[in-house]
C-alpha positions as a Markdown table, in Angstrom:
| # | Residue | x | y | z |
|---|---|---|---|---|
| 1 | Unk | 137.3 | 121.8 | 98.1 |
| 2 | Unk | 140.2 | 119.5 | 97.1 |
| 3 | Unk | 141.2 | 119.2 | 100.7 |
| 4 | Unk | 137.7 | 118.3 | 101.7 |
| 5 | Unk | 137.4 | 115.6 | 99.1 |
| 6 | Unk | 140.8 | 114.2 | 100.2 |
| 7 | Unk | 139.6 | 114.2 | 103.8 |
| 8 | Unk | 136.4 | 112.3 | 103.0 |
| 9 | Unk | 138.3 | 109.8 | 100.8 |
| 10 | Unk | 140.8 | 109.2 | 103.6 |
| 11 | Unk | 138.1 | 108.8 | 106.1 |
| 12 | Unk | 136.3 | 106.2 | 104.0 |
| 13 | Unk | 139.5 | 104.2 | 103.6 |
| 14 | Unk | 140.1 | 104.2 | 107.4 |
| 15 | Unk | 136.5 | 103.1 | 108.0 |
| 16 | Unk | 136.8 | 100.4 | 105.4 |
| 17 | Unk | 140.1 | 99.1 | 106.9 |
| 18 | Unk | 138.7 | 99.2 | 110.4 |
| 19 | Unk | 135.7 | 97.2 | 109.3 |
| 20 | Unk | 137.9 | 94.6 | 107.5 |
| 21 | Unk | 140.1 | 94.2 | 110.6 |
| 22 | Unk | 137.0 | 93.9 | 112.9 |
| 23 | Unk | 135.5 | 91.1 | 110.7 |
| 24 | Unk | 138.8 | 89.4 | 110.2 |
| 25 | Unk | 139.5 | 89.2 | 114.0 |
| 26 | Unk | 136.1 | 88.9 | 115.5 |
| 27 | Unk | 133.5 | 88.4 | 112.8 |
| 28 | Unk | 131.2 | 85.4 | 112.4 |
| 29 | Unk | 132.0 | 82.9 | 109.7 |
| 30 | Unk | 129.2 | 84.3 | 107.6 |
| 31 | Unk | 130.5 | 87.9 | 108.0 |
| 32 | Unk | 134.0 | 86.7 | 107.1 |
| 33 | Unk | 132.7 | 85.0 | 104.0 |
| 34 | Unk | 130.8 | 88.1 | 102.8 |
| 35 | Unk | 133.8 | 90.3 | 103.5 |
| 36 | Unk | 136.1 | 87.9 | 101.6 |
| 37 | Unk | 133.8 | 88.1 | 98.6 |
| 38 | Unk | 133.7 | 91.9 | 99.0 |
| 39 | Unk | 137.5 | 92.1 | 99.1 |
| 40 | Unk | 137.8 | 89.7 | 96.1 |
| 41 | Unk | 135.4 | 91.7 | 94.0 |
| 42 | Unk | 137.3 | 94.9 | 94.9 |
| 43 | Unk | 140.5 | 93.1 | 93.7 |
| 44 | Unk | 142.1 | 93.2 | 97.1 |
| 45 | Unk | 143.2 | 89.6 | 96.7 |
| 46 | Unk | 145.7 | 89.4 | 99.6 |
| 47 | Unk | 143.0 | 90.5 | 102.1 |
| 48 | Unk | 140.5 | 88.1 | 100.5 |
| 49 | Unk | 142.9 | 85.2 | 100.9 |
| 50 | Unk | 143.4 | 85.9 | 104.7 |
| 51 | Unk | 139.6 | 85.6 | 105.1 |
| 52 | Unk | 139.2 | 82.6 | 102.9 |
| 53 | Unk | 141.7 | 80.8 | 105.0 |
| 54 | Unk | 139.4 | 81.3 | 108.0 |
| 55 | Unk | 136.2 | 80.2 | 106.4 |
| 56 | Unk | 137.1 | 77.4 | 104.0 |
| 57 | Unk | 136.8 | 74.6 | 106.5 |
| 58 | Unk | 133.4 | 75.8 | 107.6 |
| 59 | Unk | 132.0 | 75.7 | 104.1 |
| 60 | Unk | 133.4 | 72.3 | 103.2 |
| 61 | Unk | 130.7 | 70.2 | 101.3 |
| 62 | Unk | 128.4 | 73.2 | 101.1 |
| 63 | Unk | 127.3 | 75.0 | 97.9 |
| 64 | Unk | 129.6 | 78.0 | 98.6 |
| 65 | Unk | 132.7 | 75.8 | 98.5 |
| 66 | Unk | 132.8 | 75.7 | 94.7 |
| 67 | Unk | 132.9 | 79.5 | 94.5 |
| 68 | Unk | 135.4 | 79.7 | 97.3 |
| 69 | Unk | 137.8 | 77.3 | 95.7 |
| 70 | Unk | 137.8 | 79.3 | 92.4 |
| 71 | Unk | 138.2 | 82.6 | 94.2 |
| 72 | Unk | 141.1 | 81.2 | 96.2 |
| 73 | Unk | 142.8 | 80.0 | 93.1 |
| 74 | Unk | 142.2 | 83.2 | 91.2 |
| 75 | Unk | 143.4 | 85.3 | 94.2 |
| 76 | Unk | 146.6 | 83.4 | 94.3 |
| 77 | Unk | 147.0 | 83.9 | 90.6 |
| 78 | Unk | 146.5 | 87.7 | 90.9 |
| 79 | Unk | 149.0 | 87.8 | 93.8 |
| 80 | Unk | 151.5 | 86.0 | 91.6 |
| 81 | Unk | 151.6 | 82.9 | 93.7 |
| 82 | Unk | 151.6 | 81.0 | 90.5 |
| 83 | Unk | 152.6 | 77.5 | 91.6 |
| 84 | Unk | 149.9 | 77.6 | 94.3 |
| 85 | Unk | 147.4 | 79.0 | 91.9 |
| 86 | Unk | 148.1 | 76.2 | 89.4 |
| 87 | Unk | 147.5 | 73.6 | 92.1 |
| 88 | Unk | 144.2 | 75.1 | 93.3 |
| 89 | Unk | 142.9 | 75.6 | 89.7 |
| 90 | Unk | 143.7 | 72.0 | 89.0 |
| 91 | Unk | 142.0 | 70.9 | 92.2 |
| 92 | Unk | 138.9 | 73.0 | 91.3 |
| 93 | Unk | 138.7 | 71.3 | 87.9 |
| 94 | Unk | 138.9 | 67.9 | 89.4 |
| 95 | Unk | 136.5 | 68.6 | 92.2 |
| 96 | Unk | 133.9 | 70.2 | 90.0 |
| 97 | Unk | 133.9 | 68.5 | 86.6 |
| 98 | Unk | 130.5 | 69.9 | 85.7 |
| 99 | Unk | 131.2 | 73.4 | 86.7 |
| 100 | Unk | 130.7 | 76.2 | 84.1 |
| 101 | Unk | 134.2 | 77.4 | 85.1 |
| 102 | Unk | 136.0 | 74.1 | 84.5 |
| 103 | Unk | 137.4 | 75.0 | 81.1 |
| 104 | Unk | 138.6 | 78.3 | 82.5 |
| 105 | Unk | 140.1 | 76.6 | 85.5 |
| 106 | Unk | 142.0 | 74.0 | 83.3 |
| 107 | Unk | 143.4 | 76.9 | 81.2 |
| 108 | Unk | 144.4 | 79.0 | 84.2 |
| 109 | Unk | 146.0 | 76.0 | 85.9 |
| 110 | Unk | 148.3 | 75.6 | 82.8 |
| 111 | Unk | 148.9 | 79.3 | 82.6 |
| 112 | Unk | 149.8 | 79.5 | 86.3 |
| 113 | Unk | 152.5 | 76.8 | 85.8 |
| 114 | Unk | 153.6 | 78.7 | 82.7 |
| 115 | Unk | 154.1 | 81.9 | 84.7 |
| 116 | Unk | 155.8 | 80.0 | 87.5 |
| 117 | Unk | 158.2 | 78.4 | 85.1 |
| 118 | Unk | 161.8 | 79.9 | 85.5 |
| 119 | Unk | 164.3 | 80.6 | 82.8 |
| 120 | Unk | 165.4 | 77.5 | 80.9 |
| 121 | Unk | 168.6 | 77.1 | 82.9 |
| 122 | Unk | 166.7 | 76.5 | 86.2 |
| 123 | Unk | 164.7 | 73.6 | 87.6 |
| 124 | Unk | 162.2 | 72.7 | 84.8 |
| 125 | Unk | 159.5 | 71.2 | 87.2 |
| 126 | Unk | 156.9 | 73.9 | 86.6 |
| 127 | Unk | 157.8 | 74.1 | 82.9 |
| 128 | Unk | 157.0 | 70.4 | 82.5 |
| 129 | Unk | 153.8 | 70.7 | 84.5 |
| 130 | Unk | 152.7 | 73.6 | 82.3 |
| 131 | Unk | 153.6 | 71.7 | 79.1 |
| 132 | Unk | 151.6 | 68.7 | 80.3 |
| 133 | Unk | 148.7 | 70.9 | 81.4 |
| 134 | Unk | 148.5 | 72.8 | 78.1 |
| 135 | Unk | 148.7 | 69.5 | 76.1 |
| 136 | Unk | 145.8 | 68.1 | 78.2 |
| 137 | Unk | 143.9 | 71.3 | 77.6 |
| 138 | Unk | 144.5 | 71.2 | 73.8 |
| 139 | Unk | 143.4 | 67.5 | 73.7 |
| 140 | Unk | 140.3 | 68.1 | 76.0 |
| 141 | Unk | 139.0 | 71.3 | 74.4 |
| 142 | Unk | 139.8 | 71.2 | 70.6 |
| 143 | Unk | 137.1 | 73.8 | 69.9 |
| 144 | Unk | 138.0 | 76.2 | 72.7 |
| 145 | Unk | 138.3 | 79.9 | 72.0 |
| 146 | Unk | 141.5 | 79.7 | 74.0 |
| 147 | Unk | 143.0 | 77.1 | 71.8 |
| 148 | Unk | 145.3 | 79.4 | 69.8 |
| 149 | Unk | 146.6 | 80.9 | 73.0 |
| 150 | Unk | 147.2 | 77.4 | 74.5 |
| 151 | Unk | 149.1 | 76.3 | 71.4 |
| 152 | Unk | 151.3 | 79.5 | 71.6 |
| 153 | Unk | 152.2 | 78.8 | 75.2 |
| 154 | Unk | 152.8 | 75.1 | 74.5 |
| 155 | Unk | 155.3 | 76.0 | 71.7 |
| 156 | Unk | 157.1 | 78.5 | 74.0 |
| 157 | Unk | 157.4 | 75.9 | 76.7 |
| 158 | Unk | 158.6 | 73.2 | 74.3 |
| 159 | Unk | 161.3 | 75.6 | 73.0 |
| 160 | Unk | 162.4 | 76.3 | 76.6 |
| 161 | Unk | 162.9 | 72.5 | 77.3 |
| 162 | Unk | 164.7 | 72.1 | 73.9 |
| 163 | Unk | 167.0 | 75.0 | 74.8 |
| 164 | Unk | 167.8 | 73.4 | 78.2 |
| 165 | Unk | 168.5 | 70.0 | 76.6 |
| 166 | Unk | 170.7 | 71.7 | 73.9 |
| 167 | Unk | 172.7 | 73.7 | 76.4 |
| 168 | Unk | 173.3 | 70.7 | 78.7 |
| 169 | Unk | 174.6 | 68.7 | 75.7 |
| 170 | Unk | 176.8 | 71.6 | 74.5 |
| 171 | Unk | 178.1 | 72.0 | 78.0 |
| 172 | Unk | 179.3 | 68.4 | 78.0 |
| 173 | Unk | 181.1 | 69.1 | 74.8 |
| 174 | Unk | 182.8 | 72.4 | 75.8 |
| 175 | Unk | 184.1 | 70.8 | 79.0 |
| 176 | Unk | 185.4 | 67.6 | 77.4 |
| 177 | Unk | 188.9 | 68.8 | 76.9 |
| 178 | Unk | 189.3 | 68.8 | 80.7 |
| 179 | Unk | 187.0 | 65.8 | 81.3 |
| 180 | Unk | 187.4 | 63.4 | 78.3 |
| 181 | Unk | 184.5 | 61.3 | 79.4 |
| 182 | Unk | 182.2 | 64.2 | 78.5 |
| 183 | Unk | 182.7 | 63.5 | 74.8 |
| 184 | Unk | 180.6 | 60.3 | 75.2 |
| 185 | Unk | 178.1 | 62.2 | 77.5 |
| 186 | Unk | 177.8 | 65.0 | 74.8 |
| 187 | Unk | 177.1 | 62.5 | 72.0 |
| 188 | Unk | 174.4 | 60.7 | 74.1 |
| 189 | Unk | 172.9 | 64.1 | 75.2 |
| 190 | Unk | 172.7 | 65.3 | 71.6 |
| 191 | Unk | 171.1 | 62.0 | 70.5 |
| 192 | Unk | 168.5 | 62.3 | 73.3 |
| 193 | Unk | 167.7 | 65.9 | 72.2 |
| 194 | Unk | 167.2 | 64.8 | 68.6 |
| 195 | Unk | 165.0 | 61.8 | 69.5 |
| 196 | Unk | 163.0 | 63.6 | 72.2 |
| 197 | Unk | 162.3 | 66.7 | 70.1 |
| 198 | Unk | 162.0 | 65.5 | 66.5 |
| 199 | Unk | 161.1 | 68.9 | 65.1 |
| 200 | Unk | 163.5 | 70.9 | 67.2 |
| 201 | Unk | 164.8 | 74.2 | 65.9 |
| 202 | Unk | 168.2 | 73.1 | 67.2 |
| 203 | Unk | 168.4 | 70.1 | 64.9 |
| 204 | Unk | 171.2 | 71.4 | 62.5 |
| 205 | Unk | 173.3 | 72.8 | 65.3 |
| 206 | Unk | 172.8 | 69.7 | 67.4 |
| 207 | Unk | 173.9 | 67.4 | 64.5 |
| 208 | Unk | 177.0 | 69.6 | 63.9 |
| 209 | Unk | 178.1 | 69.6 | 67.6 |
| 210 | Unk | 177.4 | 65.9 | 67.7 |
| 211 | Unk | 179.8 | 65.5 | 64.8 |
| 212 | Unk | 182.4 | 67.7 | 66.5 |
| 213 | Unk | 182.1 | 65.6 | 69.7 |
| 214 | Unk | 182.5 | 62.3 | 67.8 |
| 215 | Unk | 185.3 | 63.8 | 65.7 |
| 216 | Unk | 187.3 | 65.0 | 68.8 |
| 217 | Unk | 186.6 | 61.8 | 70.7 |
| 218 | Unk | 188.0 | 59.7 | 67.8 |
| 219 | Unk | 191.1 | 61.8 | 67.5 |
| 220 | Unk | 191.9 | 61.6 | 71.2 |
| 221 | Unk | 191.3 | 57.8 | 71.4 |
| 222 | Unk | 194.0 | 55.1 | 71.6 |
| 223 | Unk | 194.7 | 53.2 | 68.4 |
| 224 | Unk | 192.9 | 50.2 | 69.8 |
| 225 | Unk | 189.6 | 52.1 | 69.9 |
| 226 | Unk | 190.2 | 54.7 | 67.2 |
| 227 | Unk | 188.9 | 52.8 | 64.2 |
| 228 | Unk | 185.4 | 52.3 | 65.6 |
| 229 | Unk | 185.2 | 55.8 | 66.8 |
| 230 | Unk | 186.3 | 57.2 | 63.4 |
| 231 | Unk | 183.6 | 55.2 | 61.7 |
| 232 | Unk | 181.1 | 56.5 | 64.2 |
| 233 | Unk | 182.2 | 60.1 | 63.5 |
| 234 | Unk | 182.0 | 59.6 | 59.7 |
| 235 | Unk | 178.4 | 58.4 | 60.2 |
| 236 | Unk | 177.7 | 61.6 | 62.2 |
| 237 | Unk | 179.0 | 63.6 | 59.3 |
| 238 | Unk | 176.8 | 61.7 | 56.9 |
| 239 | Unk | 173.7 | 62.2 | 59.1 |
| 240 | Unk | 174.4 | 66.0 | 59.1 |
| 241 | Unk | 174.7 | 66.1 | 55.3 |
| 242 | Unk | 171.7 | 63.9 | 54.8 |
| 243 | Unk | 169.5 | 66.2 | 56.9 |
| 244 | Unk | 171.0 | 69.4 | 55.8 |
| 245 | Unk | 172.7 | 69.0 | 52.3 |
| 246 | Unk | 173.5 | 72.8 | 52.2 |
| 247 | Unk | 174.3 | 73.1 | 55.9 |
| 248 | Unk | 175.8 | 76.4 | 57.1 |
| 249 | Unk | 178.5 | 74.2 | 58.7 |
| 250 | Unk | 179.6 | 72.8 | 55.4 |
| 251 | Unk | 183.2 | 74.1 | 55.5 |
| 252 | Unk | 183.9 | 73.1 | 59.1 |
| 253 | Unk | 182.2 | 69.6 | 58.7 |
| 254 | Unk | 184.1 | 68.9 | 55.4 |
| 255 | Unk | 187.4 | 69.7 | 57.2 |
| 256 | Unk | 186.5 | 67.3 | 59.9 |
| 257 | Unk | 185.7 | 64.6 | 57.4 |
| 258 | Unk | 189.1 | 65.1 | 55.7 |
| 259 | Unk | 190.8 | 64.8 | 59.0 |
| 260 | Unk | 188.9 | 61.6 | 59.9 |
| 261 | Unk | 189.9 | 60.0 | 56.5 |
| 262 | Unk | 193.5 | 61.0 | 57.0 |
| 263 | Unk | 193.5 | 59.5 | 60.5 |
| 264 | Unk | 191.9 | 56.4 | 59.1 |
| 265 | Unk | 194.6 | 56.0 | 56.5 |
| 266 | Unk | 197.4 | 56.5 | 59.1 |
| 267 | Unk | 195.8 | 53.9 | 61.4 |
| 268 | Unk | 195.6 | 51.4 | 58.6 |
| 269 | Unk | 199.3 | 51.9 | 57.8 |
| 270 | Unk | 200.1 | 51.5 | 61.4 |
| 271 | Unk | 198.1 | 48.3 | 61.7 |
| 272 | Unk | 199.7 | 46.9 | 58.6 |
| 273 | Unk | 203.2 | 47.4 | 60.0 |
| 274 | Unk | 202.3 | 45.9 | 63.4 |
């Protein structure tokens, strides 16, 4: 009995596959469209896409085109072609602004770019697209049932960009011993992070490393430039303490301040003798 059921099941699969290939290769446009919808509804998205590629041009400016565009976008999403899906969902939303599926398409476009976004250390193009898309969705649909989910994804993406900015700035600092020009680059990068992401979770750490960069930069400067750089480093210390009076970096930052004051005194003595 089990063998018989297996035989019938296998036979049906073979018939189905044969029918699909026949329609794909020699079917009319109408047959290919119907088969594409059948494959889509059966969640055989790869097969559906092959057929949609054949019929899309024939249905341009026809009522079926709206449905085709959404199914193409959703098929790509389910096939994990996320960047392509994001593009097609966005196109759908633009082409059919009155569609009942517009909100869903706007959300899925943003979600597609979110899923396409790589780890923070890689190219952030899709991350930025996803962030912009979720921000647009949040602004456009303030009463959406998907709003909480959109906000969650937005915060994750924001954190990813903050992490990338922080690691770039920190990278400048950690390589500055070998490349002294990177002290200035690190200071600028930490300043950019703090101004671009006002509520960043990296704020305390960024202010601390900015102080370290300014401190080391001042100590390694020539006497002619040291005074101004010491003053800049002391301001960096004051900013850290102003924002985080009980900073976890209190001991290290206080030591740096003491060193800066000592250097300042020695510089004044040197200048008075010159």
